[in-house]
C-alpha positions as CSV (number, residue, x, y, z in Angstrom):
1,M,3.3,-4.7,-112.7
2,K,-0.3,-4.4,-112.9
3,K,-2.1,-1.6,-113.4
4,Q,-5.5,-0.5,-112.7
5,K,-8.6,1.0,-114.4
6,N,-7.3,5.1,-113.1
7,N,-4.1,3.9,-114.9
8,S,-2.0,4.3,-111.7
9,P,1.0,2.1,-111.5
10,W,1.2,-0.4,-108.7
11,Q,3.4,-2.9,-107.4
12,F,1.7,-6.5,-105.5
13,I,4.1,-8.6,-103.3
14,N,2.5,-11.8,-101.5
15,A,2.8,-11.7,-97.7
16,G,2.0,-14.1,-95.9
17,G,-0.3,-15.7,-98.2
18,T,-2.2,-12.2,-99.1
19,V,-1.4,-10.3,-101.8
20,R,-1.1,-6.3,-101.5
21,V,-0.4,-3.0,-103.0
22,N,3.9,-2.9,-102.4
23,I,4.9,1.0,-101.3
24,T,8.1,1.7,-102.5
25,S,8.3,5.5,-103.5
26,G,6.9,8.6,-102.3
27,K,4.8,8.7,-105.4
28,D,3.1,5.7,-104.3
29,I,2.2,7.5,-101.3
30,K,1.0,10.0,-102.8
31,N,-1.3,8.0,-105.3
32,L,-3.0,6.1,-102.2
33,S,-5.9,7.7,-102.8
34,Q,-6.8,6.6,-105.8
35,L,-6.3,2.8,-104.9
36,D,-9.6,1.3,-105.3
37,E,-11.1,0.3,-101.8
38,K,-10.9,-3.3,-103.2
39,M,-7.2,-3.4,-103.5
40,W,-7.1,-2.3,-99.6
41,S,-5.8,-5.4,-97.7
42,V,-7.8,-3.9,-94.3
43,L,-10.5,-1.5,-94.5
44,S,-10.2,-0.5,-90.7
45,M,-7.9,-0.8,-87.6
46,P,-8.4,0.2,-84.0
47,V,-6.9,3.5,-82.6
48,K,-5.1,1.3,-79.8
49,G,-3.7,-1.9,-79.0
50,L,-1.1,-1.8,-81.8
51,E,2.6,-1.7,-82.4
52,F,2.2,1.9,-84.0
53,D,2.3,4.9,-82.0
54,E,-0.8,5.7,-80.8
55,N,-0.8,9.6,-80.7
56,T,-0.4,9.1,-84.4
57,L,-3.4,7.1,-85.4
58,K,-5.1,9.7,-82.9
59,Y,-4.5,12.3,-85.2
60,M,-5.3,10.2,-88.6
61,D,-8.9,9.1,-86.5
62,T,-10.4,12.5,-87.6
63,D,-13.9,11.3,-86.5
64,G,-13.0,10.1,-83.0
65,D,-14.7,6.7,-83.9
66,S,-11.5,5.0,-81.9
67,R,-10.9,3.1,-85.5
68,V,-8.6,4.8,-88.5
69,R,-10.5,4.1,-92.2
70,V,-9.4,4.1,-95.6
71,Y,-10.6,7.7,-95.9
72,E,-8.7,8.7,-93.3
73,V,-5.3,7.5,-94.2
74,K,-5.9,8.6,-97.7
75,A,-6.7,11.9,-96.1
76,A,-3.1,12.0,-94.2
77,T,-1.5,11.0,-97.0
78,D,-2.9,13.7,-99.2
79,W,-1.5,16.5,-96.4
80,I,1.4,14.7,-95.0
81,T,2.7,14.0,-99.7
82,S,1.8,18.1,-99.8
83,V,3.6,19.7,-97.4
84,V,6.9,17.9,-98.1
85,K,8.6,18.8,-101.1
86,N,10.2,15.2,-102.2
87,P,7.6,12.4,-100.5
88,D,10.5,10.1,-101.1
89,I,12.0,11.3,-97.5
90,L,9.0,9.5,-96.1
91,L,10.4,6.1,-96.8
92,K,13.9,6.6,-95.3
93,K,12.4,6.4,-91.8
94,Q,13.7,8.9,-90.2
95,D,13.3,10.6,-87.1
96,F,13.6,14.2,-88.1
97,L,12.6,16.1,-90.7
98,P,14.8,18.7,-92.2
99,L,13.5,22.3,-92.4
100,S,14.1,22.7,-95.7
101,E,12.0,19.7,-97.1
102,I,8.9,21.6,-96.1
103,N,7.0,22.7,-99.1
104,Q,6.4,26.4,-98.0
105,E,4.6,26.7,-101.5
106,N,1.0,25.9,-99.9
107,E,-0.8,27.1,-96.8
108,A,-0.8,23.9,-95.1
109,G,3.4,24.0,-95.8
110,K,3.7,27.0,-94.7
111,E,2.1,26.6,-91.6
112,L,4.0,23.2,-90.9
113,Y,7.6,25.5,-91.3
114,N,6.4,28.0,-89.1
115,S,5.3,25.8,-86.7
116,A,8.2,23.7,-86.6
117,F,10.7,27.0,-86.6
118,Q,8.9,28.1,-83.3
119,I,9.1,24.7,-81.5
120,L,12.6,24.9,-82.2
121,K,12.9,28.8,-80.7
122,N,10.5,28.4,-77.6
123,L,13.0,25.1,-77.1
124,G,15.8,27.1,-77.7
125,L,17.2,25.0,-80.2
126,E,19.3,26.4,-83.0
127,K,19.1,23.7,-86.1
128,D,17.7,23.3,-89.3
129,S,15.7,19.9,-88.9
130,I,12.8,18.8,-86.2
131,S,12.9,15.6,-85.0
132,V,10.0,13.1,-83.4
133,A,11.8,14.2,-79.9
134,D,11.2,17.7,-80.4
135,T,7.9,17.8,-80.4
136,S,7.2,14.9,-78.0
137,D,6.6,17.5,-75.2
138,S,4.0,19.9,-75.4
139,I,4.6,21.0,-72.0
140,A,8.7,21.9,-72.8
141,I,7.5,23.7,-75.9
142,F,5.0,26.2,-74.4
143,A,7.2,26.0,-70.8
144,K,8.5,29.5,-71.5
145,T,5.5,31.5,-73.1
146,V,3.1,33.6,-71.5
147,L,0.8,34.2,-74.4
148,N,0.2,31.2,-76.3
149,G,-3.1,31.0,-77.7
150,D,-4.6,28.4,-75.6
151,G,-7.2,31.1,-74.3
152,V,-5.9,30.5,-70.7
153,I,-3.4,33.5,-68.9
154,I,-1.2,32.7,-65.8
155,P,0.0,34.9,-63.7
156,D,3.1,36.0,-65.3
157,T,1.3,37.1,-68.4
158,A,0.3,40.5,-66.5
159,S,2.9,43.0,-66.8
160,T,1.5,44.5,-63.5
161,D,1.2,43.4,-59.2
162,D,-2.4,44.3,-59.3
163,L,-3.2,41.9,-62.3
164,K,-1.2,39.0,-61.0
165,E,-3.0,39.5,-57.9
166,I,-6.2,39.1,-60.0
167,I,-5.3,35.7,-61.5
168,T,-3.8,34.7,-58.6
169,S,-7.0,35.2,-56.4
170,C,-9.3,34.2,-58.8
171,I,-7.1,30.8,-59.4
172,S,-7.2,30.2,-55.2
173,T,-11.2,30.9,-55.1
174,V,-13.3,30.1,-58.5
175,G,-11.0,27.1,-59.9
176,S,-7.9,27.7,-62.6
177,T,-7.3,25.6,-66.0
178,K,-4.1,24.3,-67.1
179,D,-2.1,26.7,-69.8
180,L,-0.6,25.1,-72.3
181,S,2.6,25.7,-70.4
182,G,1.8,23.6,-68.0
183,I,0.9,25.9,-65.2
184,D,-2.2,26.7,-63.5
185,G,-4.2,30.1,-65.2
186,V,-7.6,31.8,-65.9
187,N,-10.3,31.4,-69.1
188,T,-12.5,34.1,-69.9
189,D,-15.4,32.5,-67.9
190,Q,-13.3,31.8,-64.6
191,I,-12.9,35.5,-64.7
192,E,-16.2,36.1,-65.3
193,A,-17.5,34.0,-63.0
194,F,-14.6,35.7,-60.6
195,Y,-15.7,38.8,-60.8
196,D,-19.4,38.5,-60.5
197,A,-18.7,36.5,-57.3
198,C,-16.9,39.2,-55.8
199,A,-19.8,41.9,-57.1
200,K,-22.7,39.6,-55.4
201,Y,-19.9,39.7,-51.9
202,N,-19.5,42.9,-51.4
203,A,-23.0,43.9,-52.0
204,W,-24.2,41.4,-49.8
205,K,-21.3,42.3,-47.3
206,A,-22.2,46.5,-47.6
207,A,-26.1,45.6,-47.6
208,G,-25.1,44.0,-43.7
209,K,-23.4,47.3,-42.6
210,A,-26.3,49.5,-44.3
211,D,-28.8,47.7,-41.6
212,K,-27.7,48.1,-38.0
213,A,-30.5,45.4,-37.2
214,I,-28.8,43.1,-39.3
215,L,-25.3,43.4,-36.8
216,P,-27.1,44.0,-33.3
217,Y,-23.6,43.2,-31.7
218,G,-21.4,45.0,-34.5
219,D,-18.6,43.1,-35.3
220,N,-18.9,40.6,-32.5
221,T,-22.2,39.4,-33.7
222,A,-21.3,36.2,-35.5
223,A,-19.3,35.4,-32.0
224,A,-22.8,36.5,-30.3
225,L,-24.9,34.1,-32.3
226,A,-22.9,30.9,-31.7
227,A,-22.9,31.7,-28.2
228,Y,-25.9,31.9,-27.8
229,K,-26.7,28.5,-29.8
230,A,-24.0,27.2,-27.3
231,I,-26.8,27.4,-24.9
232,E,-30.2,27.9,-26.5
233,E,-31.2,24.7,-25.9
234,K,-30.2,24.5,-22.4
235,V,-31.5,27.7,-21.2
236,N,-34.7,26.7,-22.8
237,D,-34.7,23.8,-20.8
238,Y,-34.0,25.7,-17.8
239,F,-36.9,28.3,-18.2
240,T,-38.9,25.1,-19.2
241,R,-38.6,23.2,-15.9
242,C,-39.3,26.5,-14.1
243,R,-42.4,27.2,-15.4
244,L,-43.8,24.1,-14.6
245,A,-42.3,24.3,-10.9
246,E,-44.8,27.1,-10.5
247,F,-47.6,25.6,-12.4
248,N,-46.9,22.8,-9.9
249,S,-45.0,23.5,-6.4
250,D,-45.2,19.4,-6.0
251,A,-43.0,19.5,-8.9
252,Q,-39.8,21.3,-8.2
253,S,-37.9,18.7,-6.5
254,P,-38.4,15.9,-9.1
255,L,-37.5,18.7,-11.6
256,D,-34.2,20.1,-10.2
257,V,-30.7,17.9,-9.6
258,S,-31.8,15.3,-6.7
259,A,-29.2,14.1,-3.9
260,E,-29.5,10.4,-5.4
261,Q,-27.9,12.0,-8.3
262,F,-24.8,13.4,-6.7
263,L,-24.6,10.4,-4.9
264,A,-24.1,8.2,-8.0
265,I,-21.2,10.4,-9.3
266,T,-19.4,10.8,-5.4
267,T,-17.3,7.7,-5.5
268,K,-16.2,8.2,-9.4
269,S,-13.2,10.8,-10.1
270,L,-15.6,13.9,-11.1
271,S,-13.2,14.8,-13.5
272,E,-14.5,12.2,-15.7
273,C,-18.1,13.0,-14.8
274,S,-18.4,16.3,-17.2
275,E,-21.5,15.0,-19.5
276,E,-23.6,13.3,-16.6
277,I,-22.8,17.0,-15.1
278,A,-23.7,19.2,-18.0
279,A,-26.8,16.8,-18.1
280,Y,-27.5,17.9,-14.9
281,P,-30.6,21.3,-15.1
282,L,-28.6,24.5,-16.4
283,A,-29.5,26.2,-12.7
284,R,-31.1,25.1,-9.3
285,I,-34.9,25.3,-10.7
286,S,-37.4,27.1,-9.0
287,S,-40.8,28.6,-9.4
288,V,-39.0,32.3,-9.9
289,A,-38.0,31.8,-13.9
290,E,-34.8,33.7,-13.4
291,L,-31.2,32.4,-14.3
292,P,-28.7,33.1,-11.7
293,L,-25.6,35.1,-13.8
294,E,-23.2,35.3,-11.0
295,K,-23.5,32.2,-8.9
296,G,-25.3,29.2,-9.4
297,I,-24.8,28.2,-12.7
298,N,-24.0,24.4,-13.3
299,P,-20.3,24.1,-13.4
300,A,-20.5,22.4,-16.5
301,W,-21.8,25.3,-18.2
302,N,-20.1,28.2,-16.4
303,A,-17.7,29.1,-19.5
304,A,-20.5,28.9,-21.9
305,V,-22.5,31.3,-20.1
306,A,-20.2,33.5,-19.1
307,T,-19.4,34.0,-22.7
308,F,-22.9,34.6,-23.8
309,K,-22.9,37.4,-20.7
310,S,-20.1,39.3,-21.9
311,L,-20.9,39.3,-26.2
312,V,-25.0,39.6,-25.7
313,I,-26.3,40.3,-21.8
314,D,-24.1,42.9,-20.9
315,V,-24.8,44.8,-24.1
316,D,-29.1,44.6,-23.5
317,F,-28.8,43.8,-20.1
318,P,-26.2,45.7,-18.2
319,K,-26.3,46.1,-14.9
320,A,-28.3,42.3,-14.6
321,K,-27.2,39.9,-11.8
322,V,-30.1,37.5,-13.2
323,L,-31.9,36.9,-16.9
324,T,-35.6,36.8,-16.8
325,A,-37.8,34.3,-19.3
326,E,-39.0,37.3,-20.8
327,Q,-35.3,38.9,-21.5
328,W,-34.2,35.3,-23.2
329,A,-37.0,35.6,-25.2
330,T,-35.8,38.5,-27.0
331,F,-32.7,37.6,-28.6
332,A,-34.2,35.2,-31.0
333,G,-35.8,38.2,-32.6
334,K,-32.6,40.4,-32.7
335,F,-30.7,37.6,-34.4
336,A,-33.4,36.9,-37.0
337,P,-32.3,39.3,-39.1
338,Y,-28.5,38.4,-39.0
339,I,-29.3,34.7,-39.7
340,A,-31.9,35.5,-42.6
341,W,-29.1,37.5,-43.8
342,M,-26.4,35.1,-43.5
343,G,-28.7,32.7,-45.1
344,A,-28.5,34.9,-48.1
345,K,-25.0,35.1,-48.9
346,D,-24.0,35.6,-52.0
347,G,-20.6,35.0,-54.0
348,A,-18.9,33.0,-51.0
349,V,-16.7,31.2,-52.9
350,V,-14.2,34.3,-53.1
351,E,-15.2,34.9,-49.4
352,P,-11.6,33.5,-48.4
353,L,-9.9,36.6,-50.0
354,G,-11.0,38.6,-46.9
355,D,-13.5,41.7,-47.3
356,E,-11.0,44.5,-47.9
357,L,-9.4,42.9,-50.9
358,I,-13.0,42.0,-52.6
359,A,-13.9,45.7,-51.9
360,K,-10.6,46.7,-53.5
361,I,-11.2,44.0,-56.5
362,V,-14.5,45.6,-57.0
363,K,-13.9,49.1,-57.2
364,E,-10.8,49.2,-59.1
365,N,-12.5,46.7,-61.6
366,K,-9.7,45.8,-63.5
367,K,-12.0,43.0,-65.3
368,Q,-11.3,43.9,-68.9
369,A,-7.6,44.4,-68.4
370,I,-8.0,40.8,-67.6
371,L,-9.8,40.1,-70.7
372,D,-8.0,42.2,-72.8
373,L,-4.8,39.8,-71.9
374,I,-6.8,36.8,-72.5
375,A,-7.9,37.9,-76.0
376,K,-4.4,38.9,-76.8
377,D,-3.5,35.5,-75.9
378,K,-6.5,34.0,-78.2
379,E,-4.6,35.8,-81.1
380,L,-2.3,32.9,-81.4
381,E,-4.5,30.4,-81.3
382,S,-4.3,29.4,-84.9
383,E,-0.4,29.4,-84.0
384,A,-0.6,27.3,-81.0
385,K,-2.9,24.6,-83.0
386,A,-0.8,24.3,-85.9
387,I,2.0,23.6,-83.2
388,T,0.0,20.7,-82.0
């Protein structure tokens, strides 16, 4: 038996040629904080790679440097010996702790007892002790809880269908955060971002409806623009060829599809020559820059021109049998406000919800009710941390 200057008695043993303190009682554990560091065999050790529970070492590693040092061991022993009535129980190598052995005479002990009681309650266990197995699965512990202090609420947290719909809509668009229960939920930042996106998208949509110039073809404007883009390059090419033919009549034949080009494909299966045929001019070239709308369109482009005619030309020039270069030039200007408006789209992340639902969410504005639920969940934060 040897004694240190602090008069704390210690027993020493020789292990593998090294003299070290022998921990034989709970009192020894409690007095570790008084042991001079010169008497410690090791002053630090890694959190990983040891034959020791890594989670426990992570909890002890309070500064997060992936090593457990003397001062962290001392802090751990000070805490553990303060929350049990008899520190000798720590040497019994039990994988459970009787609730009656928890010291509730200090705040740390009370917190530990309440947490253990809550874990058992959450797991539906009626017993007077808590085990390693009971505490090992955090998802199981919180699986049946809708309010658990993590600041995340899941659809089932809400008591009404409309609030559930908002939470679900937020998850499907803005994103989600895992709740302690293991279910996808939302936090304050995500709800704020969701409502901000809904408001911006709704305002953008309203601006489009308020200005008739933005939707020149009403609900068909998007389809009309797509039809325009589908033939834009080909129509521009056609009118350019016509203008060159007007400039020099000798150029008309070279600018048009030639007999040689037709001869080159006659020996092939024409159904397999769609790309070659599509490369021919949109219609026969002449010095009169008019695109026929009833007959004479390159067959590879018939469907595309017909779609554009029904969505656009029949609206602006309902009786037209041909399309002039001047008429064609007007369409770019008509689509310009719509293109600019689409480029300014805001809150697009929520667009998949549909205009009607977004407008409803903005109008009813249940954001505060959702934030109140999150705040109610956060009230249990200290209990959740204690359970962890």
